[in-house]
C-alpha positions in Angstrom: -2.8 -83.3 -11.1 -4.1 -79.7 -11.1 -4.4 -77.9 -14.2 -3.0 -74.7 -15.5 -4.8 -71.7 -15.4 -6.1 -70.4 -18.4 -3.8 -67.7 -19.9 -4.2 -65.1 -23.1 -1.1 -64.7 -25.5 -0.8 -62.5 -28.3 0.0 -64.0 -32.0 2.8 -61.4 -33.4 2.2 -63.7 -36.7 -1.4 -63.8 -36.9 -1.9 -60.5 -34.9 -4.9 -62.5 -32.7 -5.1 -62.9 -29.2 -5.8 -66.7 -28.3 -6.5 -68.3 -24.9 -5.2 -71.6 -24.1 -4.6 -73.6 -20.6 -2.2 -75.8 -22.8 1.4 -74.4 -23.1 5.0 -74.3 -22.4 7.6 -71.2 -22.2 10.3 -72.2 -24.4 12.7 -69.5 -23.4 11.9 -66.3 -21.7 9.2 -64.4 -23.5 8.6 -67.3 -26.0 5.4 -69.5 -25.7 4.6 -72.4 -27.4 0.6 -73.6 -27.2 1.0 -76.9 -26.9 -3.1 -77.9 -27.3 -6.3 -76.4 -28.2 -6.2 -72.5 -28.4 -9.2 -70.4 -28.7 -9.1 -66.9 -31.0 -10.7 -64.1 -28.2 -9.5 -61.2 -30.5 -13.3 -60.4 -30.9 -14.5 -60.9 -27.5 -11.6 -58.6 -26.5 -12.0 -55.9 -29.1 -15.9 -55.7 -28.2 -15.2 -55.0 -24.4 -12.6 -52.3 -25.5 -15.0 -50.8 -27.6 -18.3 -51.3 -25.1 -16.4 -49.9 -22.0 -14.2 -47.5 -23.9 -11.1 -49.2 -22.3 -8.0 -47.3 -22.5 -4.2 -48.8 -22.1 -1.0 -47.4 -21.1 2.2 -48.8 -20.3 2.5 -50.4 -17.1 4.1 -48.6 -14.3 6.7 -50.3 -11.8 6.7 -49.4 -8.3 9.8 -48.5 -6.9 11.7 -51.5 -5.9 10.0 -53.6 -8.8 7.0 -54.3 -6.9 3.7 -54.7 -9.0 1.6 -52.0 -8.9 
């Protein structure tokens, strides 16, 4: 059985980022973590500061293709 890739999610409740391989989509846009999760908020924040990363809204190409 192949393992799911690791994904990173944001929790609105805790305002933290979590990485996990154990999750399921309950309904579109709603994810339930079903196993061990790892708080990666401080790691992400450190990289954003260190590398001066700026985020902007995602822009989709015409026709809905990913950019």
